[in-house]
N, CA, C and O atoms as CSV, one atom per row, in Angstrom:
chain,resi,resn,atom,element,x,y,z
A,1,MET,N,N,-15.609,6.161,-15.325
A,1,MET,CA,C,-16.292,5.547,-16.428
A,1,MET,C,C,-15.440,4.388,-16.948
A,1,MET,O,O,-14.241,4.542,-17.183
A,2,LEU,N,N,-16.065,3.247,-17.122
A,2,LEU,CA,C,-15.384,2.080,-17.669
A,2,LEU,C,C,-15.880,1.835,-19.085
A,2,LEU,O,O,-17.053,2.053,-19.387
A,3,GLN,N,N,-14.986,1.385,-19.946
A,3,GLN,CA,C,-15.342,1.081,-21.324
A,3,GLN,C,C,-14.985,-0.370,-21.603
A,3,GLN,O,O,-13.974,-0.879,-21.120
A,4,TYR,N,N,-15.820,-1.019,-22.380
A,4,TYR,CA,C,-15.598,-2.414,-22.724
A,4,TYR,C,C,-15.449,-2.522,-24.234
A,4,TYR,O,O,-16.267,-1.977,-24.976
A,5,ALA,N,N,-14.417,-3.218,-24.698
A,5,ALA,CA,C,-14.196,-3.413,-26.135
A,5,ALA,C,C,-14.011,-4.893,-26.397
A,5,ALA,O,O,-13.378,-5.596,-25.609
A,6,ASN,N,N,-14.557,-5.359,-27.488
A,6,ASN,CA,C,-14.467,-6.768,-27.857
A,6,ASN,C,C,-14.035,-6.840,-29.312
A,6,ASN,O,O,-14.613,-6.156,-30.157
A,7,GLN,N,N,-13.038,-7.650,-29.621
A,7,GLN,CA,C,-12.590,-7.753,-31.004
A,7,GLN,C,C,-12.144,-9.172,-31.308
A,7,GLN,O,O,-11.685,-9.891,-30.421
A,8,THR,N,N,-12.279,-9.566,-32.550
A,8,THR,CA,C,-11.821,-10.875,-32.997
A,8,THR,C,C,-10.404,-10.732,-33.524
A,8,THR,O,O,-10.150,-9.948,-34.438
A,9,VAL,N,N,-9.475,-11.498,-32.939
A,9,VAL,CA,C,-8.071,-11.439,-33.332
A,9,VAL,C,C,-7.817,-12.398,-34.488
A,9,VAL,O,O,-7.200,-12.024,-35.485
A,10,THR,N,N,-8.283,-13.615,-34.359
A,10,THR,CA,C,-8.218,-14.619,-35.427
A,10,THR,C,C,-9.582,-15.297,-35.447
A,10,THR,O,O,-10.405,-15.043,-34.567
A,11,PRO,N,N,-9.835,-16.138,-36.415
A,11,PRO,CA,C,-11.127,-16.835,-36.412
A,11,PRO,C,C,-11.334,-17.703,-35.169
A,11,PRO,O,O,-12.466,-18.068,-34.852
A,12,TYR,N,N,-10.248,-18.034,-34.464
A,12,TYR,CA,C,-10.349,-18.936,-33.317
A,12,TYR,C,C,-10.179,-18.232,-31.974
A,12,TYR,O,O,-10.574,-18.770,-30.939
A,13,ASN,N,N,-9.607,-17.057,-31.981
A,13,ASN,CA,C,-9.344,-16.338,-30.736
A,13,ASN,C,C,-10.037,-14.986,-30.770
A,13,ASN,O,O,-10.222,-14.387,-31.829
A,14,SER,N,N,-10.411,-14.527,-29.602
A,14,SER,CA,C,-10.941,-13.173,-29.508
A,14,SER,C,C,-10.340,-12.516,-28.279
A,14,SER,O,O,-9.863,-13.191,-27.367
A,15,ALA,N,N,-10.369,-11.216,-28.267
A,15,ALA,CA,C,-9.836,-10.458,-27.139
A,15,ALA,C,C,-10.913,-9.506,-26.651
A,15,ALA,O,O,-11.702,-8.987,-27.440
A,16,ALA,N,N,-10.939,-9.282,-25.356
A,16,ALA,CA,C,-11.863,-8.328,-24.761
A,16,ALA,C,C,-11.077,-7.486,-23.769
A,16,ALA,O,O,-10.208,-7.991,-23.059
A,17,TYR,N,N,-11.389,-6.210,-23.728
A,17,TYR,CA,C,-10.670,-5.276,-22.866
A,17,TYR,C,C,-11.654,-4.452,-22.053
A,17,TYR,O,O,-12.697,-4.037,-22.558
A,18,LEU,N,N,-11.315,-4.220,-20.789
A,18,LEU,CA,C,-12.054,-3.303,-19.928
A,18,LEU,C,C,-11.074,-2.210,-19.554
A,18,LEU,O,O,-10.036,-2.481,-18.952
A,19,SER,N,N,-11.398,-0.975,-19.908
A,19,SER,CA,C,-10.467,0.126,-19.643
A,19,SER,C,C,-11.162,1.231,-18.869
A,19,SER,O,O,-12.389,1.330,-18.871
A,20,ASP,N,N,-10.361,2.064,-18.205
A,20,ASP,CA,C,-10.912,3.205,-17.489
A,20,ASP,C,C,-11.045,4.395,-18.440
A,20,ASP,O,O,-10.732,4.286,-19.625
A,21,ALA,N,N,-11.509,5.526,-17.920
A,21,ALA,CA,C,-11.752,6.708,-18.747
A,21,ALA,C,C,-10.479,7.244,-19.387
A,21,ALA,O,O,-10.543,7.910,-20.421
A,22,ASP,N,N,-9.322,6.965,-18.791
A,22,ASP,CA,C,-8.050,7.434,-19.341
A,22,ASP,C,C,-7.453,6.463,-20.354
A,22,ASP,O,O,-6.376,6.713,-20.895
A,23,GLY,N,N,-8.146,5.358,-20.613
A,23,GLY,CA,C,-7.667,4.395,-21.593
A,23,GLY,C,C,-6.758,3.321,-21.033
A,23,GLY,O,O,-6.239,2.506,-21.797
A,24,HIS,N,N,-6.546,3.290,-19.716
A,24,HIS,CA,C,-5.725,2.242,-19.107
A,24,HIS,C,C,-6.501,0.927,-19.127
A,24,HIS,O,O,-7.669,0.890,-18.741
A,25,ILE,N,N,-5.870,-0.130,-19.567
A,25,ILE,CA,C,-6.528,-1.436,-19.613
A,25,ILE,C,C,-6.499,-2.043,-18.216
A,25,ILE,O,O,-5.430,-2.317,-17.669
A,26,LEU,N,N,-7.690,-2.252,-17.643
A,26,LEU,CA,C,-7.818,-2.817,-16.307
A,26,LEU,C,C,-7.995,-4.329,-16.350
A,26,LEU,O,O,-7.573,-5.038,-15.437
A,27,GLU,N,N,-8.622,-4.816,-17.418
A,27,GLU,CA,C,-8.826,-6.250,-17.579
A,27,GLU,C,C,-8.662,-6.597,-19.051
A,27,GLU,O,O,-9.197,-5.916,-19.926
A,28,LYS,N,N,-7.918,-7.663,-19.312
A,28,LYS,CA,C,-7.713,-8.131,-20.684
A,28,LYS,C,C,-8.019,-9.621,-20.723
A,28,LYS,O,O,-7.486,-10.395,-19.929
A,29,ARG,N,N,-8.878,-10.012,-21.649
A,29,ARG,CA,C,-9.198,-11.426,-21.851
A,29,ARG,C,C,-8.726,-11.823,-23.239
A,29,ARG,O,O,-9.156,-11.253,-24.242
A,30,TYR,N,N,-7.836,-12.806,-23.284
A,30,TYR,CA,C,-7.310,-13.275,-24.561
A,30,TYR,C,C,-6.933,-14.741,-24.431
A,30,TYR,O,O,-6.246,-15.130,-23.486
A,31,ASP,N,N,-7.376,-15.543,-25.369
A,31,ASP,CA,C,-7.001,-16.958,-25.425
A,31,ASP,C,C,-7.245,-17.669,-24.094
A,31,ASP,O,O,-6.365,-18.366,-23.590
A,32,ASN,N,N,-8.437,-17.491,-23.526
A,32,ASN,CA,C,-8.857,-18.114,-22.267
A,32,ASN,C,C,-8.039,-17.679,-21.059
A,32,ASN,O,O,-8.043,-18.370,-20.041
A,33,THR,N,N,-7.345,-16.564,-21.142
A,33,THR,CA,C,-6.590,-16.026,-20.011
A,33,THR,C,C,-7.092,-14.620,-19.710
A,33,THR,O,O,-7.222,-13.790,-20.609
A,34,THR,N,N,-7.371,-14.366,-18.450
A,34,THR,CA,C,-7.798,-13.039,-18.021
A,34,THR,C,C,-6.687,-12.422,-17.186
A,34,THR,O,O,-6.193,-13.040,-16.243
A,35,THR,N,N,-6.303,-11.218,-17.532
A,35,THR,CA,C,-5.277,-10.479,-16.797
A,35,THR,C,C,-5.908,-9.225,-16.210
A,35,THR,O,O,-6.593,-8.479,-16.910
A,36,HIS,N,N,-5.673,-8.997,-14.924
A,36,HIS,CA,C,-6.160,-7.797,-14.245
A,36,HIS,C,C,-4.973,-6.897,-13.928
A,36,HIS,O,O,-3.900,-7.377,-13.563
A,37,SER,N,N,-5.172,-5.599,-14.067
A,37,SER,CA,C,-4.122,-4.625,-13.757
A,37,SER,C,C,-4.654,-3.615,-12.759
A,37,SER,O,O,-5.812,-3.206,-12.830
A,38,LEU,N,N,-3.800,-3.217,-11.827
A,38,LEU,CA,C,-4.145,-2.189,-10.853
A,38,LEU,C,C,-3.405,-0.918,-11.228
A,38,LEU,O,O,-2.176,-0.893,-11.279
A,39,ILE,N,N,-4.168,0.142,-11.492
A,39,ILE,CA,C,-3.618,1.442,-11.868
A,39,ILE,C,C,-3.975,2.425,-10.760
A,39,ILE,O,O,-5.143,2.534,-10.384
A,40,VAL,N,N,-2.986,3.138,-10.234
A,40,VAL,CA,C,-3.218,4.153,-9.210
A,40,VAL,C,C,-2.546,5.438,-9.656
A,40,VAL,O,O,-1.353,5.449,-9.961
A,41,ASN,N,N,-3.312,6.521,-9.693
A,41,ASN,CA,C,-2.798,7.821,-10.141
A,41,ASN,C,C,-2.088,7.715,-11.487
A,41,ASN,O,O,-1.052,8.344,-11.702
A,42,GLY,N,N,-2.653,6.917,-12.388
A,42,GLY,CA,C,-2.094,6.782,-13.726
A,42,GLY,C,C,-0.879,5.880,-13.824
A,42,GLY,O,O,-0.309,5.733,-14.905
A,43,GLN,N,N,-0.468,5.272,-12.717
A,43,GLN,CA,C,0.717,4.414,-12.712
A,43,GLN,C,C,0.312,2.956,-12.514
A,43,GLN,O,O,-0.530,2.650,-11.669
A,44,LEU,N,N,0.912,2.062,-13.291
A,44,LEU,CA,C,0.664,0.635,-13.139
A,44,LEU,C,C,1.353,0.141,-11.873
A,44,LEU,O,O,2.573,0.238,-11.741
A,45,ILE,N,N,0.564,-0.386,-10.947
A,45,ILE,CA,C,1.111,-0.930,-9.701
A,45,ILE,C,C,1.466,-2.398,-9.885
A,45,ILE,O,O,2.491,-2.859,-9.383
A,46,GLY,N,N,0.627,-3.128,-10.600
A,46,GLY,CA,C,0.910,-4.535,-10.838
A,46,GLY,C,C,-0.185,-5.183,-11.650
A,46,GLY,O,O,-1.249,-4.600,-11.863
A,47,SER,N,N,0.084,-6.398,-12.104
A,47,SER,CA,C,-0.871,-7.176,-12.890
A,47,SER,C,C,-0.894,-8.604,-12.376
A,47,SER,O,O,0.064,-9.077,-11.765
A,48,SER,N,N,-2.012,-9.285,-12.636
A,48,SER,CA,C,-2.094,-10.685,-12.238
A,48,SER,C,C,-3.005,-11.448,-13.189
A,48,SER,O,O,-3.928,-10.894,-13.786
A,49,SER,N,N,-2.714,-12.728,-13.308
A,49,SER,CA,C,-3.554,-13.661,-14.057
A,49,SER,C,C,-3.431,-15.007,-13.359
A,49,SER,O,O,-2.857,-15.095,-12.274
A,50,ASP,N,N,-3.967,-16.056,-13.976
A,50,ASP,CA,C,-3.858,-17.387,-13.379
A,50,ASP,C,C,-2.421,-17.881,-13.326
A,50,ASP,O,O,-2.090,-18.722,-12.490
A,51,SER,N,N,-1.561,-17.375,-14.204
A,51,SER,CA,C,-0.206,-17.910,-14.307
A,51,SER,C,C,0.893,-17.015,-13.738
A,51,SER,O,O,2.026,-17.471,-13.589
A,52,TYR,N,N,0.593,-15.753,-13.415
A,52,TYR,CA,C,1.646,-14.886,-12.872
A,52,TYR,C,C,1.047,-13.712,-12.112
A,52,TYR,O,O,-0.149,-13.433,-12.202
A,53,GLU,N,N,1.900,-13.039,-11.367
A,53,GLU,CA,C,1.544,-11.781,-10.717
A,53,GLU,C,C,2.794,-10.930,-10.617
A,53,GLU,O,O,3.904,-11.452,-10.510
A,54,SER,N,N,2.613,-9.623,-10.654
A,54,SER,CA,C,3.767,-8.724,-10.578
A,54,SER,C,C,3.688,-7.786,-9.385
A,54,SER,O,O,4.451,-6.822,-9.309
A,55,PHE,N,N,2.775,-8.051,-8.447
A,55,PHE,CA,C,2.639,-7.178,-7.287
A,55,PHE,C,C,3.776,-7.357,-6.290
A,55,PHE,O,O,4.098,-6.426,-5.552
A,56,SER,N,N,4.385,-8.530,-6.255
A,56,SER,CA,C,5.419,-8.804,-5.256
A,56,SER,C,C,6.662,-7.950,-5.452
A,56,SER,O,O,7.508,-7.891,-4.561
A,57,THR,N,N,6.792,-7.291,-6.591
A,57,THR,CA,C,7.970,-6.454,-6.828
A,57,THR,C,C,7.770,-5.021,-6.363
A,57,THR,O,O,8.713,-4.231,-6.407
A,58,VAL,N,N,6.564,-4.660,-5.915
A,58,VAL,CA,C,6.298,-3.262,-5.563
A,58,VAL,C,C,6.110,-3.027,-4.066
A,58,VAL,O,O,5.736,-1.927,-3.661
A,59,TYR,N,N,6.360,-4.024,-3.250
A,59,TYR,CA,C,6.263,-3.809,-1.816
A,59,TYR,C,C,7.481,-4.405,-1.126
A,59,TYR,O,O,8.141,-5.296,-1.659
A,60,ASP,N,N,7.764,-3.904,0.053
A,60,ASP,CA,C,8.859,-4.420,0.860
A,60,ASP,C,C,8.278,-5.261,1.981
A,60,ASP,O,O,7.298,-4.869,2.615
A,61,THR,N,N,8.875,-6.409,2.226
A,61,THR,CA,C,8.421,-7.241,3.327
A,61,THR,C,C,8.927,-6.662,4.640
A,61,THR,O,O,9.912,-5.923,4.667
A,62,VAL,N,N,8.252,-7.002,5.716
A,62,VAL,CA,C,8.667,-6.544,7.032
A,62,VAL,C,C,9.870,-7.364,7.463
A,62,VAL,O,O,9.830,-8.594,7.439
A,63,THR,N,N,10.926,-6.692,7.851
A,63,THR,CA,C,12.110,-7.389,8.334
A,63,THR,C,C,12.100,-7.401,9.855
A,63,THR,O,O,11.357,-6.644,10.480
A,64,ALA,N,N,12.904,-8.240,10.441
A,64,ALA,CA,C,12.988,-8.304,11.896
A,64,ALA,C,C,13.426,-6.962,12.468
A,64,ALA,O,O,12.949,-6.559,13.529
A,65,VAL,N,N,14.320,-6.272,11.787
A,65,VAL,CA,C,14.780,-4.967,12.269
A,65,VAL,C,C,13.639,-3.967,12.252
A,65,VAL,O,O,13.442,-3.237,13.223
A,66,ALA,N,N,12.882,-3.924,11.160
A,66,ALA,CA,C,11.770,-2.978,11.063
A,66,ALA,C,C,10.697,-3.298,12.092
A,66,ALA,O,O,10.110,-2.389,12.680
A,67,ALA,N,N,10.435,-4.576,12.314
A,67,ALA,CA,C,9.403,-4.971,13.257
A,67,ALA,C,C,9.799,-4.660,14.693
A,67,ALA,O,O,8.926,-4.472,15.540
A,68,SER,N,N,11.084,-4.601,14.987
A,68,SER,CA,C,11.521,-4.363,16.358
A,68,SER,C,C,11.813,-2.899,16.650
A,68,SER,O,O,12.131,-2.554,17.788
A,69,ASN,N,N,11.713,-2.032,15.648
A,69,ASN,CA,C,11.980,-0.611,15.873
A,69,ASN,C,C,10.996,-0.025,16.868
A,69,ASN,O,O,9.879,-0.518,17.019
A,70,SER,N,N,11.418,1.023,17.538
A,70,SER,CA,C,10.557,1.688,18.506
A,70,SER,C,C,9.387,2.349,17.781
A,70,SER,O,O,9.427,2.532,16.564
A,71,PRO,N,N,8.344,2.705,18.535
A,71,PRO,CA,C,7.172,3.319,17.913
A,71,PRO,C,C,7.538,4.597,17.166
A,71,PRO,O,O,8.530,5.258,17.472
A,72,GLY,N,N,6.714,4.922,16.187
A,72,GLY,CA,C,6.924,6.139,15.422
A,72,GLY,C,C,6.331,7.345,16.122
A,72,GLY,O,O,5.650,7.233,17.141
A,73,VAL,N,N,6.609,8.485,15.551
A,73,VAL,CA,C,6.089,9.737,16.086
A,73,VAL,C,C,5.360,10.458,14.967
A,73,VAL,O,O,5.838,10.507,13.834
A,74,TYR,N,N,4.206,11.015,15.286
A,74,TYR,CA,C,3.434,11.808,14.334
A,74,TYR,C,C,3.328,13.218,14.888
A,74,TYR,O,O,3.025,13.406,16.067
A,75,MET,N,N,3.576,14.211,14.039
A,75,MET,CA,C,3.457,15.599,14.469
A,75,MET,C,C,2.116,16.154,13.999
A,75,MET,O,O,1.801,16.111,12.810
A,76,VAL,N,N,1.337,16.669,14.930
A,76,VAL,CA,C,0.034,17.256,14.622
A,76,VAL,C,C,0.241,18.442,13.690
A,76,VAL,O,O,1.099,19.292,13.928
A,77,GLN,N,N,-0.563,18.489,12.617
A,77,GLN,CA,C,-0.379,19.493,11.575
A,77,GLN,C,C,-1.073,20.817,11.870
A,77,GLN,O,O,-0.518,21.878,11.584
A,78,THR,N,N,-2.279,20.774,12.437
A,78,THR,CA,C,-3.040,22.001,12.710
A,78,THR,C,C,-3.734,21.893,14.056
A,78,THR,O,O,-3.911,20.796,14.586
A,79,ASP,N,N,-4.127,23.036,14.610
A,79,ASP,CA,C,-4.860,23.036,15.878
A,79,ASP,C,C,-6.219,22.354,15.750
A,79,ASP,O,O,-6.760,21.866,16.742
A,80,SER,N,N,-6.765,22.316,14.564
A,80,SER,CA,C,-8.093,21.733,14.370
A,80,SER,C,C,-8.049,20.232,14.068
A,80,SER,O,O,-9.099,19.598,13.959
A,81,GLN,N,N,-6.858,19.660,13.932
A,81,GLN,CA,C,-6.739,18.234,13.613
A,81,GLN,C,C,-7.186,17.392,14.803
A,81,GLN,O,O,-6.906,17.735,15.952
A,82,THR,N,N,-7.882,16.288,14.526
A,82,THR,CA,C,-8.395,15.417,15.584
A,82,THR,C,C,-7.702,14.055,15.550
A,82,THR,O,O,-7.063,13.690,14.563
A,83,LEU,N,N,-7.842,13.317,16.642
A,83,LEU,CA,C,-7.296,11.959,16.696
A,83,LEU,C,C,-7.953,11.076,15.637
A,83,LEU,O,O,-7.305,10.199,15.065
A,84,GLN,N,N,-9.238,11.309,15.378
A,84,GLN,CA,C,-9.943,10.537,14.360
A,84,GLN,C,C,-9.337,10.780,12.976
A,84,GLN,O,O,-9.142,9.834,12.212
A,85,GLU,N,N,-9.040,12.034,12.653
A,85,GLU,CA,C,-8.437,12.364,11.358
A,85,GLU,C,C,-7.052,11.739,11.217
A,85,GLU,O,O,-6.692,11.243,10.150
A,86,ILE,N,N,-6.289,11.768,12.290
A,86,ILE,CA,C,-4.939,11.198,12.253
A,86,ILE,C,C,-5.009,9.681,12.087
A,86,ILE,O,O,-4.254,9.106,11.303
A,87,ALA,N,N,-5.916,9.029,12.826
A,87,ALA,CA,C,-6.085,7.577,12.700
A,87,ALA,C,C,-6.499,7.206,11.279
A,87,ALA,O,O,-6.020,6.213,10.731
A,88,LYS,N,N,-7.379,7.994,10.689
A,88,LYS,CA,C,-7.806,7.742,9.297
A,88,LYS,C,C,-6.619,7.874,8.347
A,88,LYS,O,O,-6.456,7.056,7.442
A,89,ALA,N,N,-5.785,8.902,8.550
A,89,ALA,CA,C,-4.623,9.116,7.678
A,89,ALA,C,C,-3.577,8.017,7.856
A,89,ALA,O,O,-2.961,7.586,6.881
A,90,LEU,N,N,-3.374,7.564,9.080
A,90,LEU,CA,C,-2.346,6.560,9.351
A,90,LEU,C,C,-2.784,5.146,8.994
A,90,LEU,O,O,-2.027,4.389,8.387
A,91,TRP,N,N,-4.003,4.797,9.372
A,91,TRP,CA,C,-4.440,3.410,9.267
A,91,TRP,C,C,-5.665,3.210,8.383
A,91,TRP,O,O,-6.095,2.076,8.174
A,92,GLY,N,N,-6.228,4.291,7.864
A,92,GLY,CA,C,-7.392,4.168,6.997
A,92,GLY,C,C,-8.697,3.946,7.729
A,92,GLY,O,O,-9.706,3.631,7.098
A,93,ASP,N,N,-8.708,4.104,9.062
A,93,ASP,CA,C,-9.923,3.883,9.844
A,93,ASP,C,C,-9.958,4.859,11.010
A,93,ASP,O,O,-9.163,4.751,11.944
A,94,GLN,N,N,-10.878,5.808,10.955
A,94,GLN,CA,C,-10.957,6.814,12.017
A,94,GLN,C,C,-11.377,6.226,13.356
A,94,GLN,O,O,-11.139,6.835,14.399
A,95,ASN,N,N,-12.002,5.044,13.341
A,95,ASN,CA,C,-12.441,4.412,14.581
A,95,ASN,C,C,-11.286,3.870,15.418
A,95,ASN,O,O,-11.494,3.416,16.543
A,96,LEU,N,N,-10.069,3.916,14.875
A,96,LEU,CA,C,-8.895,3.460,15.633
A,96,LEU,C,C,-8.238,4.598,16.411
A,96,LEU,O,O,-7.111,4.452,16.883
A,97,TRP,N,N,-8.928,5.724,16.548
A,97,TRP,CA,C,-8.387,6.888,17.245
A,97,TRP,C,C,-7.970,6.551,18.677
A,97,TRP,O,O,-7.015,7.124,19.200
A,98,TYR,N,N,-8.690,5.618,19.308
A,98,TYR,CA,C,-8.404,5.271,20.697
A,98,TYR,C,C,-7.003,4.685,20.861
A,98,TYR,O,O,-6.420,4.791,21.940
A,99,LEU,N,N,-6.446,4.063,19.803
A,99,LEU,CA,C,-5.076,3.543,19.881
A,99,LEU,C,C,-4.080,4.679,20.070
A,99,LEU,O,O,-3.120,4.556,20.831
A,100,LEU,N,N,-4.316,5.786,19.372
A,100,LEU,CA,C,-3.466,6.969,19.554
A,100,LEU,C,C,-3.639,7.532,20.958
A,100,LEU,O,O,-2.664,7.902,21.611
A,101,ALA,N,N,-4.884,7.595,21.415
A,101,ALA,CA,C,-5.157,8.131,22.751
A,101,ALA,C,C,-4.451,7.297,23.818
A,101,ALA,O,O,-3.810,7.846,24.714
A,102,GLU,N,N,-4.568,5.968,23.724
A,102,GLU,CA,C,-3.940,5.083,24.706
A,102,GLU,C,C,-2.423,5.172,24.666
A,102,GLU,O,O,-1.775,5.177,25.712
A,103,ALA,N,N,-1.846,5.242,23.460
A,103,ALA,CA,C,-0.387,5.309,23.323
A,103,ALA,C,C,0.175,6.616,23.861
A,103,ALA,O,O,1.373,6.722,24.125
A,104,ASN,N,N,-0.688,7.608,24.022
A,104,ASN,CA,C,-0.253,8.926,24.481
A,104,ASN,C,C,-0.868,9.285,25.826
A,104,ASN,O,O,-1.177,10.448,26.085
A,105,GLY,N,N,-1.045,8.279,26.685
A,105,GLY,CA,C,-1.478,8.507,28.053
A,105,GLY,C,C,-2.907,8.976,28.202
A,105,GLY,O,O,-3.198,9.767,29.098
A,106,GLY,N,N,-3.802,8.517,27.359
A,106,GLY,CA,C,-5.207,8.890,27.466
A,106,GLY,C,C,-5.528,10.246,26.871
A,106,GLY,O,O,-6.554,10.846,27.191
A,107,LEU,N,N,-4.664,10.720,26.017
A,107,LEU,CA,C,-4.825,12.011,25.351
A,107,LEU,C,C,-6.185,12.121,24.663
A,107,LEU,O,O,-6.672,11.157,24.072
A,108,THR,N,N,-6.789,13.300,24.744
A,108,THR,CA,C,-8.041,13.558,24.028
A,108,THR,C,C,-7.889,14.823,23.203
A,108,THR,O,O,-6.892,15.537,23.321
A,109,ASN,N,N,-8.881,15.097,22.367
A,109,ASN,CA,C,-8.908,16.348,21.605
A,109,ASN,C,C,-9.180,17.491,22.582
A,109,ASN,O,O,-9.772,17.213,23.625
A,110,PRO,N,N,-8.812,18.722,22.347
A,110,PRO,CA,C,-8.178,19.250,21.143
A,110,PRO,C,C,-6.656,19.089,21.173
A,110,PRO,O,O,-6.026,19.080,22.231
A,111,LEU,N,N,-6.106,18.966,19.993
A,111,LEU,CA,C,-4.664,18.849,19.817
A,111,LEU,C,C,-4.102,20.199,19.401
A,111,LEU,O,O,-4.848,21.084,18.981
A,112,LYS,N,N,-2.810,20.356,19.515
A,112,LYS,CA,C,-2.137,21.603,19.135
A,112,LYS,C,C,-1.156,21.327,18.000
A,112,LYS,O,O,-0.476,20.301,17.999
A,113,ALA,N,N,-1.085,22.233,17.044
A,113,ALA,CA,C,-0.131,22.109,15.939
A,113,ALA,C,C,1.280,21.984,16.503
A,113,ALA,O,O,1.661,22.729,17.405
A,114,GLY,N,N,2.051,21.040,15.970
A,114,GLY,CA,C,3.415,20.816,16.430
A,114,GLY,C,C,3.517,19.795,17.549
A,114,GLY,O,O,4.618,19.358,17.886
A,115,GLN,N,N,2.398,19.410,18.126
A,115,GLN,CA,C,2.388,18.413,19.191
A,115,GLN,C,C,2.806,17.063,18.613
A,115,GLN,O,O,2.352,16.682,17.534
A,116,GLU,N,N,3.671,16.339,19.329
A,116,GLU,CA,C,4.131,15.031,18.869
A,116,GLU,C,C,3.331,13.929,19.543
A,116,GLU,O,O,3.142,13.929,20.760
A,117,LEU,N,N,2.868,12.994,18.732
A,117,LEU,CA,C,2.116,11.853,19.238
A,117,LEU,C,C,2.905,10.580,18.983
A,117,LEU,O,O,3.501,10.415,17.919
A,118,ILE,N,N,2.908,9.686,19.955
A,118,ILE,CA,C,3.509,8.368,19.762
A,118,ILE,C,C,2.519,7.532,18.969
A,118,ILE,O,O,1.334,7.466,19.294
A,119,VAL,N,N,3.028,6.896,17.926
A,119,VAL,CA,C,2.167,6.069,17.065
A,119,VAL,C,C,2.450,4.611,17.367
A,119,VAL,O,O,1.843,3.727,16.763
């Protein structure tokens, strides 16, 4: 649920706020400036407006060392877990399951708990 509030700060300026059900301000309009905030699990991730952004402080850039590291390994959690579920968990898209299959020699379901997959 989103809530919208509008108030006059001075005779010349007004402020408007868009907040979520928990009262976190997602959008603030004041003095011709709009600021957007991203809240995840109750935590402020970052804010942005026309003049600034604070998202660049919450992520790490890819370094040459990280980019050159060998592939990762994923351990299958349960016997019922599928390549589609793992692809969704890793990359946010279950349709990328074939990448896991190809990286693991054409592997198909069913998988076994404890089985290691090259990512």
